[in-house]
N, C-alpha and C positions, 0 to 999 in steps of 0.2 A: 420160530410160526407154530406155532398149538393150534391145534381142531378142539372144539366147544363138543362137547355134546350135546343132543337133542333128544329127550323123551320120546321115544318111539309113536305116543299120542300127539305129538307136536310137530309143528311145521314151522322151518327157519324161513327167511327172506331177507336180502339187503333192501332196505329201502332207500331212493334216491330222491332227495328234494331238488328241485332245478326252479327257477325264477326268471324273470324276464325283468327288466330296469328301466326300460322304456318303451311306451308304444311302436310297436312296426310299421315300416310304412306299409301305405295301401299298396292293397295289390290287387287283380282283377280276382274275385269270388270264384273259386270251383266251380264248374258246375256238376250237382247234383239232381234228380229225382224228388230226393229226401228234402222233408220241410221241418220246423222247427214246432212244438205247439208247447206255449205254455199252461202251467199246471199251476195256477194260483185259488188256494191253495190246494198241495196235490191231497188226496188221500192217501193216507199212510197205510192200509192195505194194498193198494193200486201201485203206490211208488215202490213198496217192498219184492211186489211182483216184478216190475218190471226191473228192479236192481238185482233182483235173483235173475233173471234171465241173460240179461248182459252180463252180471259177473261171475255166475256160477264158473265156465269154464277157466278163471281165474281166480277161483277160490274166494272172491268178495265174500263178505259176512257181515262185516260191523255193522250197518246196519237193520242184519236180521236180527240180530242179538240186543238189539237195543228195545228199554220197554217205550210203551205205545205213548207214555208222555214224553221220553227223552227224544225220539224220535220225531213227533209233532213240531215240541218245541222250537229242533231245528229247520225243518222244512216248511213251517209256516211262517219264520221269523223275515217280517218284511224285507229284509237284506242278503237273504236266500233266494235265490232264484232257480226255480226247476223248470224244465223242458226235458220233452219225449221229442223223441228224431222218430217221424214218423213217415213210414212209405205213400205212395200214391194209391194203394188200398184202403189205410186209415189205419195201417197195423202198426206198434209201436216195436222200433227197432235199436233202438238209442236212448240213452240217460244222459245229460249235461246238467251239473250242478256249481252254480257261481255262487261264492260265499264273499259279502263283502261286509262283514260284521265287525271287521278288524279296520279302523281308519286307517287311508291310504293304500288299502291292497285287497285283492280279491285272490281267494283259491278257488283254483280248478277241483271244486271237491272229489267230483266224479265226473268221467269223460270215458263214454266208450259205445261201442255198437254190438252188435249180436255177432257172432264169429261170422255167418255165411255172407255179412259182405265185407270181411276182410280182403285188402289190399286190391279193391277197387277205386282206389281214389274217395272215399264218402269219410273219412280221415280228415284228411287236409279240408274239407266243406267245414266238418261240424268247428275244427279248430278256427276256421275263419269265422266263423258265428259265433265261437267262447268270445276271439279278440274282440269283435266288436261289441259285444254285451260288457265286458270284463276291463277295460279301459274307460270306465264312467268319469267323470272330473276330478279330481282329488287323487285317483289312481296312479300310485309311483310304483309300486310292483306288484306282479301278477305269479304267483308261482302255483306250484302242482308239484308233485310226487307219484312216483311210481315204483314198481318195485321186480324182482326177479321171476314172481310167480305170473308177471304180467304177462302181455303178448311177447314174443322176443323183438319184436323190433319198437316194442314201447319207448322205451328210451332212446333212443337214436330218431324217431318219432319226433320226441317233442325237442331235441337239442337243432334238429332240422327245421322246426318252427322257428327258433330264436331264444329257446330258453339255455340258460346257463345250471349245469351242475351245480349247488356251494352245498351238501352236505349228504352224509352218508350214513347210515344207522341197520345194524341186526335186528330185525322183529322175531320171536317165539309169541305162536296161539296155539292151542288147541286146533286140531283138524277137525273143521266145519264139518264133514263128511261124517265123521266119528261121533260128533253131537247129534248128526241128525239135521242140519240145519240147510243144508244141500245133498242135492242125492250121491250116492256110492260111488256114481259112475261117472258125477262131476271132477273136469280138469285130469284124464286120464295122462296127460304129462307129467305129473307128480305122484308119484307110486305112493301108496299107504304102506306103513311098515308092517311086517308083521308083529305082532306082540309077543311078548318074550313069554316063556312059560315057566 
């Protein structure tokens, strides 16, 4: 067994892909004071703001580095559905993105709530919402990926929802905090390494 060094300006994570090959049995929708608001089409700046708000604690950055045209092409594609999770006050507190661009499949591209809502059962509600919208006619596979930078319960959460892990990969990338894409204090559970002198 060997360790592979990672540059001090980079982060490494293990990415797990999970899938569901048949629609789950219907079950009662968990109660929640939250609702989904479809963004059709989403404004790229507004999308990035919510993406960063939900994802900064987990170092989500991929959509922050995309150029405007590439991001717009994805989120304005008619086969991609973007929803804001909204609380009773109308404040956007979560993000759900479903990608039906691949025939016969739906990727849960992004799924998350602000950290203040963790552990309150809202994730089960949001997953139920996702399942209702992901399993459209002709879909035979719904899949999602998570990584070791996500919430510590993410992998087990997906497995409890009926997903099965099917592959694993290691991903390295420049630390988005060092690039100025996310605040320096984002994701304090993931330490930044001191640069070599």
